[in-house]
C-alpha positions in Angstrom: 36.3 15.0 19.7 38.3 17.6 21.7 42.0 17.8 21.1 43.9 19.1 24.1 47.1 19.4 22.2 45.6 21.7 19.6 47.2 25.1 19.2 44.8 27.6 17.6 46.1 29.2 14.5 46.7 32.9 14.8 46.8 35.3 12.0 45.8 38.9 11.3 42.0 39.3 11.3 40.9 42.9 10.7 38.4 44.4 13.1 36.0 45.2 10.3 36.1 41.5 9.2 35.5 40.3 12.7 32.5 42.5 13.2 31.1 41.7 9.7 31.5 37.9 10.4 29.9 38.3 13.9 26.8 39.8 12.4 26.7 37.4 9.5 27.0 34.3 11.8 24.3 35.8 14.1 22.0 36.4 11.2 22.5 32.8 10.0 22.2 31.0 13.3 19.8 33.0 15.5 16.2 31.9 15.6 13.7 34.6 14.6 13.5 37.2 17.3 16.8 35.9 18.8 19.2 38.5 20.0 22.8 39.3 19.6 24.5 41.4 22.3 28.1 42.6 22.0 30.4 45.3 23.4 32.4 47.6 21.1 35.0 50.2 22.2 34.4 53.8 20.9 35.7 57.3 21.1 33.6 60.4 21.7 33.3 61.0 17.9 31.5 57.7 17.4 28.1 57.9 15.6 26.1 54.7 16.2 24.0 55.3 13.1 26.9 55.4 10.7 29.8 53.7 12.6 28.2 50.5 13.7 28.2 47.5 11.3 24.7 46.5 10.0 23.0 43.5 8.6 19.7 43.3 6.7 18.4 40.5 8.9 19.2 42.2 12.1 17.5 45.2 13.7 19.3 47.5 16.1 17.3 47.4 19.4 19.4 49.2 21.9 22.7 50.9 22.5 24.1 51.7 26.0 27.2 53.9 26.4 29.6 53.6 29.3 32.3 56.2 29.5 35.7 54.9 30.6 37.9 57.9 30.1 37.3 61.4 28.8 37.8 60.3 25.2 37.1 56.6 25.5 34.0 54.5 26.3 32.3 51.3 25.2 28.9 50.6 23.8 26.8 47.5 24.5 24.8 46.9 21.4 21.7 44.7 21.2 20.4 43.5 17.8 17.4 41.3 17.0 16.9 38.9 14.1 13.9 40.2 12.1 14.3 38.6 8.7 15.2 35.1 7.5 18.8 34.7 6.2 19.0 34.0 2.5 22.3 32.3 1.7 22.1 33.4 -1.9 22.4 37.1 -0.6 25.5 36.5 1.6 27.9 38.5 -0.5 25.3 41.3 -0.6 24.9 41.2 3.2 28.7 41.4 3.7 29.1 44.2 1.2 26.6 46.4 3.0 27.9 45.8 6.6 29.6 49.1 7.0 27.5 52.1 5.9 30.6 54.4 5.9 32.9 51.7 4.6 36.5 51.4 5.8 36.4 54.8 7.6 33.8 53.5 10.1 35.6 50.2 10.6 38.9 52.1 11.2 37.3 54.0 14.1 37.1 50.7 16.1 40.4 49.3 14.8 42.5 52.4 15.6 41.3 53.2 19.1 44.7 52.4 20.7 46.6 54.7 18.3 43.9 57.4 18.6 44.2 57.4 22.4 47.9 57.6 22.3 47.7 60.5 19.8 45.3 62.3 22.2 47.5 61.6 25.2 50.5 63.1 23.5 48.7 66.4 23.1 48.2 66.8 26.8 50.6 69.0 28.8 53.5 67.1 30.6 53.0 64.0 28.5 56.7 63.4 28.0 57.5 63.8 31.7 54.7 61.4 32.7 55.7 58.9 30.0 59.3 59.0 31.3 58.1 58.4 34.9 56.0 55.5 33.8 58.9 54.0 31.9 61.2 54.4 35.0 58.6 52.7 37.2 58.2 49.8 34.8 62.0 49.4 34.7 62.2 49.5 38.5 59.4 46.9 38.8 61.2 44.6 36.3 64.4 44.9 38.2 62.7 44.2 41.6 61.1 41.1 40.1 64.4 39.9 38.8 66.1 40.5 42.1 63.3 38.7 44.0 63.6 35.8 41.6 67.4 35.6 42.1 67.1 35.8 45.9 64.4 33.1 45.9 66.5 30.8 43.7 69.5 31.4 46.0 67.4 30.8 49.1 66.0 27.5 47.6 69.4 26.3 46.6 70.8 27.0 50.2 67.8 25.4 51.7 68.8 22.0 50.4 72.3 22.2 51.9 
């Protein structure tokens, strides 16, 4: 039964836990030789061998990198189920998901902060940030003005 009035619960869900759960669900539900394909953001210092989550039942088949900016890109990761899932080993699977532990998981989770840190090191960052802020403010003001004018026009239209 679908509930159209349902509001999904939102709460903090760490990136490392999301990725661990994704691999665990795939390992449990895929048929043998079934594939999981996902995209993960990454910086240039990303090492797929140590920074990608792993699962005993899944084998890494392919990684394709697409650069988006000088420091940022994304990787399309393909994994294939090669071993049957043993529910008795679930805790063991989850514990081994991140080869480098929290450090690897943080590389994905902190991308926004890391990009901002890198941007702040560039020359003229403060000037460019001030210009962007001014443009955003002007855009907000223009939208408010257009909304007021539209409301006024609509109220005069009926008279």
